[in-house]
All heavy atoms as TSV, in Angstrom:
chain	resi	resn	atom	element	x	y	z
A	1	MET	N	N	0.831	-1.170	0.000
A	1	MET	CA	C	0.000	0.000	0.000
A	1	MET	C	C	0.884	1.245	0.000
A	1	MET	O	O	1.919	1.283	0.627
A	1	MET	CB	C	-0.892	-0.004	1.247
A	1	MET	CG	C	-2.021	0.953	1.084
A	1	MET	SD	S	-3.182	1.107	2.463
A	1	MET	CE	C	-3.679	-0.530	2.836
A	2	ASN	N	N	0.468	2.286	-0.725
A	2	ASN	CA	C	1.227	3.539	-0.800
A	2	ASN	C	C	1.033	4.369	0.461
A	2	ASN	O	O	-0.042	4.397	1.037
A	2	ASN	CB	C	0.781	4.367	-2.006
A	2	ASN	CG	C	1.157	3.716	-3.319
A	2	ASN	OD1	O	2.064	2.901	-3.357
A	2	ASN	ND2	N	0.460	4.063	-4.381
A	3	ALA	N	N	2.094	5.058	0.844
A	3	ALA	CA	C	2.008	5.972	1.987
A	3	ALA	C	C	1.181	7.183	1.574
A	3	ALA	O	O	1.241	7.618	0.424
A	3	ALA	CB	C	3.399	6.410	2.416
A	4	PRO	N	N	0.398	7.730	2.495
A	4	PRO	CA	C	-0.399	8.908	2.131
A	4	PRO	C	C	0.503	10.088	1.769
A	4	PRO	O	O	1.578	10.266	2.333
A	4	PRO	CB	C	-1.213	9.209	3.393
A	4	PRO	CG	C	-0.564	8.436	4.490
A	4	PRO	CD	C	0.221	7.329	3.871
A	5	THR	N	N	0.057	10.861	0.807
A	5	THR	CA	C	0.794	12.043	0.374
A	5	THR	C	C	0.591	13.147	1.400
A	5	THR	O	O	-0.541	13.437	1.779
A	5	THR	CB	C	0.273	12.516	-1.001
A	5	THR	OG1	O	0.374	11.442	-1.925
A	5	THR	CG2	C	1.066	13.706	-1.506
A	6	PRO	N	N	1.681	13.764	1.874
A	6	PRO	CA	C	1.515	14.851	2.842
A	6	PRO	C	C	0.775	16.031	2.214
A	6	PRO	O	O	0.966	16.335	1.039
A	6	PRO	CB	C	2.938	15.239	3.229
A	6	PRO	CG	C	3.815	14.612	2.220
A	6	PRO	CD	C	3.061	13.514	1.554
A	7	ILE	N	N	-0.054	16.661	2.991
A	7	ILE	CA	C	-0.821	17.808	2.516
A	7	ILE	C	C	-0.044	19.081	2.831
A	7	ILE	O	O	0.368	19.301	3.965
A	7	ILE	CB	C	-2.208	17.848	3.187
A	7	ILE	CG1	C	-2.998	16.608	2.803
A	7	ILE	CG2	C	-2.953	19.119	2.815
A	7	ILE	CD1	C	-4.304	16.453	3.541
A	8	THR	N	N	0.160	19.898	1.815
A	8	THR	CA	C	0.832	21.177	1.995
A	8	THR	C	C	-0.215	22.201	2.403
A	8	THR	O	O	-1.214	22.371	1.706
A	8	THR	CB	C	1.513	21.627	0.683
A	8	THR	OG1	O	2.426	20.615	0.287
A	8	THR	CG2	C	2.234	22.945	0.857
A	9	PRO	N	N	-0.015	22.880	3.522
A	9	PRO	CA	C	-1.006	23.865	3.956
A	9	PRO	C	C	-1.148	24.994	2.943
A	9	PRO	O	O	-0.157	25.487	2.409
A	9	PRO	CB	C	-0.451	24.411	5.269
A	9	PRO	CG	C	0.720	23.589	5.614
A	9	PRO	CD	C	1.120	22.798	4.425
A	10	ARG	N	N	-2.386	25.375	2.680
A	10	ARG	CA	C	-2.644	26.478	1.753
A	10	ARG	C	C	-2.843	27.791	2.482
A	10	ARG	O	O	-2.796	28.853	1.871
A	10	ARG	CB	C	-3.845	26.142	0.890
A	10	ARG	CG	C	-3.537	24.891	0.045
A	10	ARG	CD	C	-4.653	24.476	-0.816
A	10	ARG	NE	N	-4.905	25.506	-1.808
A	10	ARG	CZ	C	-5.975	25.508	-2.570
A	10	ARG	NH1	N	-6.865	24.559	-2.469
A	10	ARG	NH2	N	-6.157	26.468	-3.445
A	11	VAL	N	N	-3.082	27.703	3.787
A	11	VAL	CA	C	-3.178	28.901	4.627
A	11	VAL	C	C	-2.348	28.687	5.871
A	11	VAL	O	O	-2.145	27.557	6.314
A	11	VAL	CB	C	-4.638	29.249	5.006
A	11	VAL	CG1	C	-5.444	29.638	3.793
A	11	VAL	CG2	C	-5.292	28.118	5.762
A	12	LEU	N	N	-1.847	29.792	6.423
A	12	LEU	CA	C	-0.998	29.734	7.605
A	12	LEU	C	C	-1.591	30.584	8.720
A	12	LEU	O	O	-2.190	31.626	8.457
A	12	LEU	CB	C	0.398	30.270	7.276
A	12	LEU	CG	C	1.142	29.601	6.134
A	12	LEU	CD1	C	2.380	30.405	5.772
A	12	LEU	CD2	C	1.517	28.194	6.493
A	13	ARG	N	N	-1.398	30.144	9.955
A	13	ARG	CA	C	-1.736	30.979	11.107
A	13	ARG	C	C	-0.676	32.073	11.205
A	13	ARG	O	O	0.398	31.972	10.617
A	13	ARG	CB	C	-1.764	30.146	12.380
A	13	ARG	CG	C	-2.851	29.084	12.377
A	13	ARG	CD	C	-2.949	28.363	13.696
A	13	ARG	NE	N	-1.670	28.126	14.342
A	13	ARG	CZ	C	-1.026	26.963	14.359
A	13	ARG	NH1	N	-1.556	25.911	13.794
A	13	ARG	NH2	N	0.127	26.846	14.975
A	14	VAL	N	N	-0.970	33.113	11.953
A	14	VAL	CA	C	-0.032	34.238	12.093
A	14	VAL	C	C	1.320	33.739	12.583
A	14	VAL	O	O	2.365	34.150	12.063
A	14	VAL	CB	C	-0.614	35.321	13.037
A	14	VAL	CG1	C	0.436	36.360	13.388
A	14	VAL	CG2	C	-1.817	35.978	12.396
A	15	GLU	N	N	1.321	32.846	13.561
A	15	GLU	CA	C	2.578	32.319	14.101
A	15	GLU	C	C	3.382	31.589	13.024
A	15	GLU	O	O	4.604	31.715	12.952
A	15	GLU	CB	C	2.302	31.366	15.271
A	15	GLU	CG	C	1.678	32.023	16.469
A	15	GLU	CD	C	0.174	32.260	16.338
A	15	GLU	OE1	O	-0.459	31.757	15.373
A	15	GLU	OE2	O	-0.379	32.978	17.186
A	16	GLU	N	N	2.687	30.819	12.186
A	16	GLU	CA	C	3.361	30.080	11.114
A	16	GLU	C	C	3.897	31.036	10.055
A	16	GLU	O	O	5.004	30.835	9.531
A	16	GLU	CB	C	2.395	29.079	10.480
A	16	GLU	CG	C	1.965	27.980	11.422
A	16	GLU	CD	C	0.802	27.164	10.900
A	16	GLU	OE1	O	-0.078	27.722	10.203
A	16	GLU	OE2	O	0.767	25.961	11.208
A	17	ALA	N	N	3.122	32.075	9.734
A	17	ALA	CA	C	3.578	33.071	8.763
A	17	ALA	C	C	4.807	33.799	9.292
A	17	ALA	O	O	5.760	34.048	8.544
A	17	ALA	CB	C	2.459	34.064	8.456
A	18	ALA	N	N	4.803	34.110	10.585
A	18	ALA	CA	C	5.959	34.776	11.192
A	18	ALA	C	C	7.195	33.900	11.068
A	18	ALA	O	O	8.277	34.377	10.712
A	18	ALA	CB	C	5.670	35.097	12.660
A	19	ARG	N	N	7.034	32.618	11.349
A	19	ARG	CA	C	8.158	31.690	11.243
A	19	ARG	C	C	8.644	31.598	9.790
A	19	ARG	O	O	9.851	31.602	9.529
A	19	ARG	CB	C	7.733	30.304	11.742
A	19	ARG	CG	C	8.783	29.642	12.579
A	19	ARG	CD	C	8.313	28.374	13.240
A	19	ARG	NE	N	6.967	28.540	13.788
A	19	ARG	CZ	C	5.986	27.660	13.684
A	19	ARG	NH1	N	6.172	26.526	13.095
A	19	ARG	NH2	N	4.799	27.895	14.194
A	20	ALA	N	N	7.705	31.536	8.849
A	20	ALA	CA	C	8.064	31.425	7.429
A	20	ALA	C	C	8.822	32.660	6.951
A	20	ALA	O	O	9.704	32.561	6.097
A	20	ALA	CB	C	6.807	31.218	6.584
A	21	LEU	N	N	8.476	33.824	7.511
A	21	LEU	CA	C	9.124	35.072	7.107
A	21	LEU	C	C	10.349	35.405	7.950
A	21	LEU	O	O	11.091	36.326	7.621
A	21	LEU	CB	C	8.117	36.231	7.187
A	21	LEU	CG	C	7.001	36.202	6.144
A	21	LEU	CD1	C	5.904	37.183	6.512
A	21	LEU	CD2	C	7.567	36.489	4.763
A	22	GLY	N	N	10.525	34.692	9.051
A	22	GLY	CA	C	11.661	34.959	9.922
A	22	GLY	C	C	11.500	36.251	10.710
A	22	GLY	O	O	12.490	36.934	10.987
A	23	ILE	N	N	10.250	36.600	11.025
A	23	ILE	CA	C	9.966	37.822	11.771
A	23	ILE	C	C	9.058	37.475	12.949
A	23	ILE	O	O	8.586	36.348	13.074
A	23	ILE	CB	C	9.306	38.897	10.874
A	23	ILE	CG1	C	7.973	38.390	10.298
A	23	ILE	CG2	C	10.258	39.323	9.772
A	23	ILE	CD1	C	7.220	39.406	9.460
A	24	GLY	N	N	8.769	38.455	13.786
A	24	GLY	CA	C	7.897	38.239	14.924
A	24	GLY	C	C	6.429	38.415	14.564
A	24	GLY	O	O	6.085	38.990	13.525
A	25	ARG	N	N	5.572	37.943	15.455
A	25	ARG	CA	C	4.124	38.038	15.254
A	25	ARG	C	C	3.662	39.487	15.122
A	25	ARG	O	O	2.817	39.797	14.284
A	25	ARG	CB	C	3.377	37.415	16.434
A	25	ARG	CG	C	3.361	35.938	16.457
A	25	ARG	CD	C	2.677	35.407	17.707
A	25	ARG	NE	N	2.006	36.454	18.452
A	25	ARG	CZ	C	0.798	36.365	18.973
A	25	ARG	NH1	N	0.126	35.275	18.876
A	25	ARG	NH2	N	0.267	37.365	19.638
A	26	SER	N	N	4.219	40.377	15.932
A	26	SER	CA	C	3.761	41.770	15.891
A	26	SER	C	C	4.069	42.410	14.538
A	26	SER	O	O	3.271	43.205	14.033
A	26	SER	CB	C	4.359	42.593	17.025
A	26	SER	OG	O	5.765	42.593	16.945
A	27	LEU	N	N	5.186	42.045	13.934
A	27	LEU	CA	C	5.506	42.585	12.609
A	27	LEU	C	C	4.563	42.005	11.556
A	27	LEU	O	O	4.168	42.705	10.618
A	27	LEU	CB	C	6.966	42.315	12.250
A	27	LEU	CG	C	7.486	43.000	10.984
A	27	LEU	CD1	C	7.143	44.483	10.953
A	27	LEU	CD2	C	8.981	42.809	10.868
A	28	VAL	N	N	4.163	40.745	11.708
A	28	VAL	CA	C	3.167	40.161	10.793
A	28	VAL	C	C	1.872	40.964	10.893
A	28	VAL	O	O	1.282	41.341	9.874
A	28	VAL	CB	C	2.908	38.664	11.094
A	28	VAL	CG1	C	1.720	38.136	10.300
A	28	VAL	CG2	C	4.146	37.836	10.788
A	29	TYR	N	N	1.431	41.257	12.118
A	29	TYR	CA	C	0.214	42.051	12.289
A	29	TYR	C	C	0.387	43.454	11.705
A	29	TYR	O	O	-0.549	44.001	11.112
A	29	TYR	CB	C	-0.193	42.121	13.759
A	29	TYR	CG	C	-0.878	40.867	14.236
A	29	TYR	CD1	C	-0.272	40.043	15.180
A	29	TYR	CD2	C	-2.127	40.492	13.744
A	29	TYR	CE1	C	-0.903	38.879	15.630
A	29	TYR	CE2	C	-2.762	39.335	14.182
A	29	TYR	CZ	C	-2.147	38.538	15.118
A	29	TYR	OH	O	-2.772	37.400	15.545
A	30	ASP	N	N	1.570	44.042	11.819
A	30	ASP	CA	C	1.838	45.354	11.207
A	30	ASP	C	C	1.695	45.275	9.689
A	30	ASP	O	O	1.117	46.175	9.065
A	30	ASP	CB	C	3.235	45.859	11.557
A	30	ASP	CG	C	3.366	46.319	13.002
A	30	ASP	OD1	O	2.320	46.521	13.673
A	30	ASP	OD2	O	4.520	46.461	13.458
A	31	LEU	N	N	2.237	44.217	9.094
A	31	LEU	CA	C	2.132	44.037	7.638
A	31	LEU	C	C	0.676	43.854	7.216
A	31	LEU	O	O	0.253	44.363	6.172
A	31	LEU	CB	C	2.976	42.844	7.185
A	31	LEU	CG	C	4.491	43.028	7.263
A	31	LEU	CD1	C	5.198	41.696	7.029
A	31	LEU	CD2	C	4.960	44.072	6.263
A	32	ILE	N	N	-0.096	43.137	8.022
A	32	ILE	CA	C	-1.519	42.943	7.717
A	32	ILE	C	C	-2.252	44.276	7.811
A	32	ILE	O	O	-3.013	44.648	6.907
A	32	ILE	CB	C	-2.138	41.896	8.674
A	32	ILE	CG1	C	-1.582	40.500	8.371
A	32	ILE	CG2	C	-3.669	41.913	8.566
A	32	ILE	CD1	C	-1.919	39.449	9.419
A	33	ARG	N	N	-2.030	45.020	8.908
A	33	ARG	CA	C	-2.698	46.316	9.102
A	33	ARG	C	C	-2.386	47.301	7.982
A	33	ARG	O	O	-3.240	48.078	7.563
A	33	ARG	CB	C	-2.294	46.930	10.437
A	33	ARG	CG	C	-3.206	46.580	11.577
A	33	ARG	CD	C	-2.920	47.426	12.802
A	33	ARG	NE	N	-1.585	47.197	13.365
A	33	ARG	CZ	C	-1.273	46.198	14.170
A	33	ARG	NH1	N	-2.185	45.332	14.538
A	33	ARG	NH2	N	-0.048	46.054	14.615
A	34	SER	N	N	-1.152	47.260	7.497
A	34	SER	CA	C	-0.751	48.200	6.445
A	34	SER	C	C	-1.221	47.760	5.060
A	34	SER	O	O	-1.038	48.493	4.091
A	34	SER	CB	C	0.778	48.349	6.439
A	34	SER	OG	O	1.401	47.161	5.986
A	35	GLY	N	N	-1.813	46.561	4.964
A	35	GLY	CA	C	-2.312	46.074	3.681
A	35	GLY	C	C	-1.249	45.415	2.821
A	35	GLY	O	O	-1.511	45.071	1.668
A	36	ARG	N	N	-0.068	45.238	3.354
A	36	ARG	CA	C	1.018	44.635	2.576
A	36	ARG	C	C	0.972	43.114	2.595
A	36	ARG	O	O	1.546	42.471	1.712
A	36	ARG	CB	C	2.357	45.118	3.103
A	36	ARG	CG	C	2.490	46.620	2.927
A	36	ARG	CD	C	3.582	47.169	3.751
A	36	ARG	NE	N	4.815	47.200	2.987
A	36	ARG	CZ	C	5.973	47.555	3.496
A	36	ARG	NH1	N	6.066	47.889	4.760
A	36	ARG	NH2	N	7.041	47.572	2.755
A	37	LEU	N	N	0.324	42.534	3.602
A	37	LEU	CA	C	0.205	41.077	3.714
A	37	LEU	C	C	-1.278	40.732	3.738
A	37	LEU	O	O	-2.007	41.148	4.640
A	37	LEU	CB	C	0.897	40.571	4.977
A	37	LEU	CG	C	0.864	39.056	5.225
A	37	LEU	CD1	C	1.538	38.299	4.085
A	37	LEU	CD2	C	1.521	38.724	6.546
A	38	ARG	N	N	-1.720	40.008	2.715
A	38	ARG	CA	C	-3.128	39.609	2.633
A	38	ARG	C	C	-3.458	38.599	3.725
A	38	ARG	O	O	-2.657	37.725	4.028
A	38	ARG	CB	C	-3.432	38.954	1.283
A	38	ARG	CG	C	-3.388	39.886	0.118
A	38	ARG	CD	C	-3.816	39.247	-1.188
A	38	ARG	NE	N	-2.972	38.102	-1.553
A	38	ARG	CZ	C	-3.420	36.861	-1.706
A	38	ARG	NH1	N	-4.684	36.556	-1.531
A	38	ARG	NH2	N	-2.592	35.892	-2.060
A	39	SER	N	N	-4.666	38.718	4.261
A	39	SER	CA	C	-5.136	37.772	5.261
A	39	SER	C	C	-6.653	37.806	5.285
A	39	SER	O	O	-7.275	38.679	4.673
A	39	SER	CB	C	-4.579	38.110	6.642
A	39	SER	OG	O	-5.159	39.296	7.126
A	40	PHE	N	N	-7.227	36.856	5.996
A	40	PHE	CA	C	-8.674	36.831	6.184
A	40	PHE	C	C	-8.971	36.167	7.516
A	40	PHE	O	O	-8.101	35.527	8.102
A	40	PHE	CB	C	-9.384	36.116	5.029
A	40	PHE	CG	C	-8.962	34.684	4.837
A	40	PHE	CD1	C	-9.681	33.650	5.430
A	40	PHE	CD2	C	-7.850	34.358	4.075
A	40	PHE	CE1	C	-9.303	32.328	5.264
A	40	PHE	CE2	C	-7.459	33.038	3.895
A	40	PHE	CZ	C	-8.199	32.023	4.492
A	41	LYS	N	N	-10.183	36.362	7.977
A	41	LYS	CA	C	-10.575	35.779	9.257
A	41	LYS	C	C	-11.581	34.651	9.027
A	41	LYS	O	O	-12.453	34.752	8.178
A	41	LYS	CB	C	-11.195	36.825	10.173
A	41	LYS	CG	C	-10.152	37.769	10.751
A	41	LYS	CD	C	-10.724	38.663	11.799
A	41	LYS	CE	C	-10.706	37.897	13.102
A	41	LYS	NZ	N	-10.985	38.702	14.275
A	42	VAL	N	N	-11.427	33.603	9.811
A	42	VAL	CA	C	-12.399	32.527	9.893
A	42	VAL	C	C	-12.718	32.413	11.373
A	42	VAL	O	O	-11.855	32.006	12.163
A	42	VAL	CB	C	-11.850	31.188	9.342
A	42	VAL	CG1	C	-12.865	30.080	9.559
A	42	VAL	CG2	C	-11.486	31.314	7.871
A	43	GLY	N	N	-13.897	32.856	11.739
A	43	GLY	CA	C	-14.214	32.949	13.157
A	43	GLY	C	C	-13.284	33.980	13.776
A	43	GLY	O	O	-13.175	35.104	13.301
A	44	SER	N	N	-12.577	33.576	14.813
A	44	SER	CA	C	-11.634	34.504	15.454
A	44	SER	C	C	-10.205	34.312	14.963
A	44	SER	O	O	-9.303	35.030	15.386
A	44	SER	CB	C	-11.682	34.309	16.973
A	44	SER	OG	O	-11.263	32.995	17.293
A	45	ARG	N	N	-9.998	33.343	14.059
A	45	ARG	CA	C	-8.638	33.060	13.571
A	45	ARG	C	C	-8.280	33.911	12.377
A	45	ARG	O	O	-9.047	34.049	11.437
A	45	ARG	CB	C	-8.515	31.586	13.181
A	45	ARG	CG	C	-8.641	30.667	14.375
A	45	ARG	CD	C	-8.514	29.245	13.979
A	45	ARG	NE	N	-7.149	29.004	13.541
A	45	ARG	CZ	C	-6.737	27.851	13.070
A	45	ARG	NH1	N	-7.555	26.839	12.966
A	45	ARG	NH2	N	-5.489	27.694	12.702
A	46	ARG	N	N	-7.096	34.491	12.395
A	46	ARG	CA	C	-6.557	35.259	11.279
A	46	ARG	C	C	-5.684	34.301	10.479
A	46	ARG	O	O	-4.765	33.681	11.030
A	46	ARG	CB	C	-5.744	36.431	11.820
A	46	ARG	CG	C	-5.015	37.242	10.814
A	46	ARG	CD	C	-5.850	38.105	9.939
A	46	ARG	NE	N	-6.738	39.001	10.641
A	46	ARG	CZ	C	-7.638	39.750	9.997
A	46	ARG	NH1	N	-7.725	39.710	8.682
A	46	ARG	NH2	N	-8.440	40.536	10.664
A	47	LEU	N	N	-5.975	34.142	9.188
A	47	LEU	CA	C	-5.232	33.213	8.340
A	47	LEU	C	C	-4.616	33.955	7.169
A	47	LEU	O	O	-5.192	34.914	6.643
A	47	LEU	CB	C	-6.153	32.097	7.830
A	47	LEU	CG	C	-6.788	31.232	8.915
A	47	LEU	CD1	C	-7.831	30.306	8.305
A	47	LEU	CD2	C	-5.739	30.444	9.668
A	48	ILE	N	N	-3.447	33.489	6.753
A	48	ILE	CA	C	-2.706	34.105	5.662
A	48	ILE	C	C	-2.544	33.063	4.556
A	48	ILE	O	O	-2.009	31.975	4.803
A	48	ILE	CB	C	-1.313	34.588	6.132
A	48	ILE	CG1	C	-1.473	35.709	7.169
A	48	ILE	CG2	C	-0.471	35.091	4.981
A	48	ILE	CD1	C	-1.243	35.295	8.560
A	49	PRO	N	N	-2.998	33.375	3.337
A	49	PRO	CA	C	-2.777	32.438	2.230
A	49	PRO	C	C	-1.279	32.225	2.011
A	49	PRO	O	O	-0.494	33.172	2.101
A	49	PRO	CB	C	-3.399	33.136	1.023
A	49	PRO	CG	C	-4.312	34.179	1.595
A	49	PRO	CD	C	-3.719	34.563	2.918
A	50	ALA	N	N	-0.879	30.993	1.725
A	50	ALA	CA	C	0.539	30.688	1.520
A	50	ALA	C	C	1.118	31.553	0.401
A	50	ALA	O	O	2.257	32.021	0.498
A	50	ALA	CB	C	0.715	29.207	1.220
A	51	ALA	N	N	0.329	31.824	-0.637
A	51	ALA	CA	C	0.808	32.649	-1.756
A	51	ALA	C	C	1.114	34.071	-1.302
A	51	ALA	O	O	1.982	34.744	-1.875
A	51	ALA	CB	C	-0.223	32.670	-2.880
A	52	ALA	N	N	0.427	34.554	-0.260
A	52	ALA	CA	C	0.658	35.915	0.234
A	52	ALA	C	C	2.047	36.055	0.843
A	52	ALA	O	O	2.616	37.154	0.850
A	52	ALA	CB	C	-0.410	36.299	1.256
A	53	ILE	N	N	2.600	34.959	1.345
A	53	ILE	CA	C	3.967	34.997	1.897
A	53	ILE	C	C	4.950	35.339	0.780
A	53	ILE	O	O	5.793	36.223	0.928
A	53	ILE	CB	C	4.338	33.647	2.556
A	53	ILE	CG1	C	3.374	33.299	3.691
A	53	ILE	CG2	C	5.790	33.641	3.016
A	53	ILE	CD1	C	3.394	34.241	4.857
A	54	ASP	N	N	4.820	34.649	-0.352
A	54	ASP	CA	C	5.699	34.930	-1.496
A	54	ASP	C	C	5.495	36.357	-2.009
A	54	ASP	O	O	6.454	37.034	-2.372
A	54	ASP	CB	C	5.452	33.930	-2.629
A	54	ASP	CG	C	5.852	32.518	-2.251
A	54	ASP	OD1	O	6.775	32.359	-1.423
A	54	ASP	OD2	O	5.235	31.572	-2.767
A	55	GLU	N	N	4.239	36.821	-2.017
A	55	GLU	CA	C	3.946	38.165	-2.503
A	55	GLU	C	C	4.620	39.226	-1.628
A	55	GLU	O	O	5.201	40.181	-2.160
A	55	GLU	CB	C	2.433	38.406	-2.519
A	55	GLU	CG	C	1.703	37.587	-3.555
A	55	GLU	CD	C	0.187	37.606	-3.353
A	55	GLU	OE1	O	-0.308	38.391	-2.494
A	55	GLU	OE2	O	-0.495	36.842	-4.036
A	56	VAL	N	N	4.536	39.065	-0.318
A	56	VAL	CA	C	5.134	40.078	0.570
A	56	VAL	C	C	6.656	40.048	0.482
A	56	VAL	O	O	7.300	41.091	0.550
A	56	VAL	CB	C	4.611	39.956	2.022
A	56	VAL	CG1	C	5.296	38.857	2.780
A	56	VAL	CG2	C	4.785	41.273	2.765
A	57	ILE	N	N	7.224	38.875	0.285
A	57	ILE	CA	C	8.686	38.787	0.110
A	57	ILE	C	C	9.089	39.547	-1.157
A	57	ILE	O	O	10.049	40.323	-1.134
A	57	ILE	CB	C	9.146	37.319	0.053
A	57	ILE	CG1	C	9.004	36.671	1.438
A	57	ILE	CG2	C	10.598	37.224	-0.439
A	57	ILE	CD1	C	9.204	35.171	1.442
A	58	THR	N	N	8.364	39.344	-2.237
A	58	THR	CA	C	8.656	40.038	-3.489
A	58	THR	C	C	8.519	41.545	-3.306
A	58	THR	O	O	9.392	42.312	-3.715
A	58	THR	CB	C	7.717	39.548	-4.608
A	58	THR	OG1	O	7.918	38.156	-4.799
A	58	THR	CG2	C	7.974	40.278	-5.907
A	59	THR	N	N	7.442	41.975	-2.672
A	59	THR	CA	C	7.201	43.408	-2.449
A	59	THR	C	C	8.306	44.035	-1.606
A	59	THR	O	O	8.848	45.088	-1.951
A	59	THR	CB	C	5.844	43.620	-1.767
A	59	THR	OG1	O	4.816	43.093	-2.595
A	59	THR	CG2	C	5.576	45.088	-1.502
A	60	LEU	N	N	8.650	43.388	-0.497
A	60	LEU	CA	C	9.673	43.938	0.376
A	60	LEU	C	C	11.044	43.950	-0.298
A	60	LEU	O	O	11.830	44.879	-0.090
A	60	LEU	CB	C	9.724	43.154	1.688
A	60	LEU	CG	C	8.474	43.273	2.571
A	60	LEU	CD1	C	8.558	42.310	3.753
A	60	LEU	CD2	C	8.269	44.691	3.042
A	61	THR	N	N	11.331	42.940	-1.105
A	61	THR	CA	C	12.598	42.894	-1.839
A	61	THR	C	C	12.674	44.022	-2.849
A	61	THR	O	O	13.718	44.689	-2.978
A	61	THR	CB	C	12.760	41.528	-2.549
A	61	THR	OG1	O	12.683	40.489	-1.563
A	61	THR	CG2	C	14.074	41.430	-3.284
A	62	GLU	N	N	11.562	44.258	-3.557
A	62	GLU	CA	C	11.546	45.349	-4.558
A	62	GLU	C	C	11.698	46.710	-3.888
A	62	GLU	O	O	12.371	47.590	-4.409
A	62	GLU	CB	C	10.257	45.289	-5.372
A	62	GLU	CG	C	10.209	44.112	-6.323
A	62	GLU	CD	C	8.844	43.922	-6.971
A	62	GLU	OE1	O	7.881	44.632	-6.589
A	62	GLU	OE2	O	8.740	43.045	-7.844
A	63	GLU	N	N	11.060	46.874	-2.718
A	63	GLU	CA	C	11.166	48.143	-2.007
A	63	GLU	C	C	12.568	48.394	-1.484
A	63	GLU	O	O	12.995	49.543	-1.384
A	63	GLU	CB	C	10.176	48.163	-0.836
A	63	GLU	CG	C	8.734	48.266	-1.261
A	63	GLU	CD	C	7.774	48.143	-0.088
A	63	GLU	OE1	O	8.222	48.051	1.061
A	63	GLU	OE2	O	6.553	48.172	-0.342
A	64	ALA	N	N	13.283	47.330	-1.183
A	64	ALA	CA	C	14.638	47.455	-0.635
A	64	ALA	C	C	15.657	47.776	-1.720
A	64	ALA	O	O	16.752	48.244	-1.418
A	64	ALA	CB	C	15.038	46.177	0.098
A	65	ALA	N	N	15.294	47.506	-2.974
A	65	ALA	CA	C	16.248	47.717	-4.075
A	65	ALA	C	C	16.379	49.170	-4.447
A	65	ALA	O	O	15.648	50.017	-4.137
A	65	ALA	CB	C	15.810	46.915	-5.302
Protein backbone atom coordinates (compact mmCIF):
# COMPACT_ATOMS: atom_id res chain seq x y z
CA MET A 1 0.00 0.00 0.00
CA ASN A 2 1.23 3.54 -0.80
CA ALA A 3 2.01 5.97 1.99
CA PRO A 4 -0.40 8.91 2.13
CA THR A 5 0.79 12.04 0.37
CA PRO A 6 1.51 14.85 2.84
CA ILE A 7 -0.82 17.81 2.52
CA THR A 8 0.83 21.18 2.00
CA PRO A 9 -1.01 23.87 3.96
CA ARG A 10 -2.64 26.48 1.75
CA VAL A 11 -3.18 28.90 4.63
CA LEU A 12 -1.00 29.73 7.60
CA ARG A 13 -1.74 30.98 11.11
CA VAL A 14 -0.03 34.24 12.09
CA GLU A 15 2.58 32.32 14.10
CA GLU A 16 3.36 30.08 11.11
CA ALA A 17 3.58 33.07 8.76
CA ALA A 18 5.96 34.78 11.19
CA ARG A 19 8.16 31.69 11.24
CA ALA A 20 8.06 31.43 7.43
CA LEU A 21 9.12 35.07 7.11
CA GLY A 22 11.66 34.96 9.92
CA ILE A 23 9.97 37.82 11.77
CA GLY A 24 7.90 38.24 14.92
CA ARG A 25 4.12 38.04 15.25
CA SER A 26 3.76 41.77 15.89
CA LEU A 27 5.51 42.58 12.61
CA VAL A 28 3.17 40.16 10.79
CA TYR A 29 0.21 42.05 12.29
CA ASP A 30 1.84 45.35 11.21
CA LEU A 31 2.13 44.04 7.64
CA ILE A 32 -1.52 42.94 7.72
CA ARG A 33 -2.70 46.32 9.10
CA SER A 34 -0.75 48.20 6.44
CA GLY A 35 -2.31 46.07 3.68
CA ARG A 36 1.02 44.63 2.58
CA LEU A 37 0.20 41.08 3.71
CA ARG A 38 -3.13 39.61 2.63
CA SER A 39 -5.14 37.77 5.26
CA PHE A 40 -8.67 36.83 6.18
CA LYS A 41 -10.57 35.78 9.26
CA VAL A 42 -12.40 32.53 9.89
CA GLY A 43 -14.21 32.95 13.16
CA SER A 44 -11.63 34.50 15.45
CA ARG A 45 -8.64 33.06 13.57
CA ARG A 46 -6.56 35.26 11.28
CA LEU A 47 -5.23 33.21 8.34
CA ILE A 48 -2.71 34.11 5.66
CA PRO A 49 -2.78 32.44 2.23
CA ALA A 50 0.54 30.69 1.52
CA ALA A 51 0.81 32.65 -1.76
CA ALA A 52 0.66 35.91 0.23
CA ILE A 53 3.97 35.00 1.90
CA ASP A 54 5.70 34.93 -1.50
CA GLU A 55 3.95 38.16 -2.50
CA VAL A 56 5.13 40.08 0.57
CA ILE A 57 8.69 38.79 0.11
CA THR A 58 8.66 40.04 -3.49
CA THR A 59 7.20 43.41 -2.45
CA LEU A 60 9.67 43.94 0.38
CA THR A 61 12.60 42.89 -1.84
CA GLU A 62 11.55 45.35 -4.56
CA GLU A 63 11.17 48.14 -2.01
CA ALA A 64 14.64 47.46 -0.63
CA ALA A 65 16.25 47.72 -4.07
